C-alpha positions, -999 to 999 in steps of 0.1 A, spaced: 652 -68 630 672 -39 642 674 -35 678 660 -1 673 627 -16 659 628 -48 684 630 -20 714 605 -1 703 581 -29 698 588 -41 730 583 -9 750 550 -5 736 537 -37 746 558 -41 779 543 -6 793 504 -17 788 512 -53 799 527 -36 834 495 -18 837 474 -49 836 496 -64 865 493 -30 890 460 -29 877 441 -63 878 425 -73 912 426 -112 910 393 -136 910 386 -165 919 394 -184 886 425 -164 881 439 -200 860 410 -199 838 413 -160 832 450 -159 828 455 -187 802 459 -168 770 431 -180 742 442 -211 722 451 -202 685 422 -206 660 397 -202 687 360 -200 678 347 -162 685 317 -165 708 287 -136 702 280 -114 729 243 -102 736 248 -84 768 269 -87 803 252 -102 832 243 -82 858 274 -99 881 295 -84 854 282 -53 846 280 -42 887 315 -50 898 332 -20 897 345 -13 936 309 -30 947 290 -4 928 266 -1 896 284 8 867 273 41 853 252 34 811 282 48 794 305 27 821 284 -8 814 284 -2 773 321 0 774 324 -33 795 298 -47 769 321 -36 742 355 -49 759 336 -84 764 326 -87 732 361 -80 721 377 -106 748 347 -130 738 359 -123 700 391 -134 709 381 -166 726 392 -156 759 367 -164 790 346 -141 807 333 -153 840 306 -137 856 327 -133 887 351 -114 866 361 -82 883 354 -53 867 371 -14 864 365 9 839 383 45 841 383 77 817 418 80 813 441 55 793 474 40 809 495 66 799 474 96 819 457 110 785 425 109 776 403 78 765 386 46 783 402 19 799 383 -11 809 398 -41 832 379 -68 826 392 -101 844 431 -102 837 424 -81 803 435 -47 795 409 -31 765 416 8 761 400 31 734 415 69 728 390 100 729 382 92 698 370 56 704 399 41 683 409 8 697 444 14 712 453 -15 733 440 -46 741 461 -68 763 458 -101 787 479 -112 812 501 -142 803 508 -150 843 492 -189 837 499 -194 799 518 -225 789 527 -226 753 508 -262 736 540 -268 715 577 -269 719 587 -254 681 572 -217 674 544 -217 644 560 -211 608 562 -174 594 532 -183 570 511 -196 602 521 -167 624 509 -141 592 474 -160 587 467 -161 629 479 -119 631 453 -118 600 427 -137 621 433 -115 647 426 -83 632 398 -96 617 379 -101 651 387 -65 667 375 -50 634 409 -36 623 415 -36 587 455 -35 576 475 -50 546 506 -67 556 524 -56 578 558 -37 575 574 -63 592 570 -94 609 600 -113 631 603 -139 656 615 -131 688 631 -159 705 653 -144 730 639 -129 765 600 -131 752 590 -158 733 568 -146 705 553 -134 671 555 -96 661 539 -79 634 546 -43 629 528 -16 605 539 16 604 516 48 604 517 73 573 519 109 580 518 130 549 527 103 527 556 91 547 561 64 572 567 72 611 580 37 621 577 44 659 542 46 654 510 25 640 500 -8 651 516 -39 666 498 -73 673 522 -99 695 511 -139 693 531 -162 712 547 -193 701 517 -214 695 499 -183 680 480 -178 710 470 -141 714 490 -118 735 488 -78 727 473 -54 701 481 -19 705 483 17 681 505 49 690 500 75 675 530 106 684 526 141 679 545 158 655 562 189 639 549 202 607 565 191 578 592 217 563 584 235 542 612 232 519 633 202 520 667 193 512 672 168 484 686 132 488 720 141 468 725 167 496 710 143 527 742 119 515 764 149 511 765 154 548 776 120 560 805 116 540 802 78 532 770 60 517 781 34 492 764 2 475 796 -24 473 791 -63 460 820 -74 460 851 -50 473 883 -59 486 881 -92 509 850 -96 503 835 -65 517 794 -62 510 786 -21 516 748 -14 515 734 21 522 698 32 520 684 71 518 644 73 531 626 100 541 605 92 570 591 111 605 617 105 640 616 115 670 646 118 689 659 92 711 676 115 731 647 139 737 620 118 750 591 151 747 604 156 711 579 158 684 582 141 651 605 155 627 604 144 590 639 134 584 661 115 556 671 84 572 705 75 561 715 37 569 750 16 563 758 -17 571 788 -35 556 805 -71 562 839 -88 544 854 -129 544 871 -121 584 837 -115 595 845 -74 602 807 -59 605 788 -30 614 759 -13 606 744 25 619 715 51 608 720 89 604 689 111 605 691 143 594 664 172 592 646 168 563 643 206 561 677 222 577 701 190 573 708 192 607 718 157 627 685 145 645 699 115 656 724 81 652 724 51 663 745 20 656 726 -12 640 739 -51 643 
């Protein structure tokens, strides 16, 4: 996975994890509530949350709508194998962690969030008390199976992930990502991300959907886009064992230099090379699909 993609995945989950740490009231059952659900734990049916749980928000009774949100959250948490003790702290806010419209439920050490349309956008469990049960990560095949199981328990229907990778430096987990599609073209920075720990224990689920500019009414051709880069070659055995590759695809992209920029339909031109002397490198260039102007660029290793 490229540094660009890895950073995007990390940013999405880290922002929600910070919200958990900042907003979660610690209960007397911190150690139990903080443990991540065991991989493959059987879902537990939830009929309704009991009175102590449904009225724990700031010592006041929850409204019917908020109590329903807590029940929905408890159902998902228990479906993932997580405990919901009666003394767990509860709060309901009517906005997302980013300040936009939505509903956020803090249930013990769990955060669950829905957007204003009712779509599930975040499920995160704090991992302060988590200790992996195995020293070696599960295989990719096992990770794919476990991720599919997580989606099934959350009631989310998706096919195979766009990409899945194991991150062993700084964070020990498997990350699966499904790019969102818009007008038939991928939005790699958007979509669904599921993160599980090295032993398959659930860590987080998130869905993001950034606003976009209108697609251009006319597009420059792939050949015209390549012509603007000056170099796009595919070589399998050049001088000194040079291997060079170049791919050209249409995708939606938001400039990393302008954090508030809208998604734009772009030609992405990605190059990579290496030779027998261990010289290697790579780069990505995004050109506006309508005007051909450079929107963004990045080095890839």
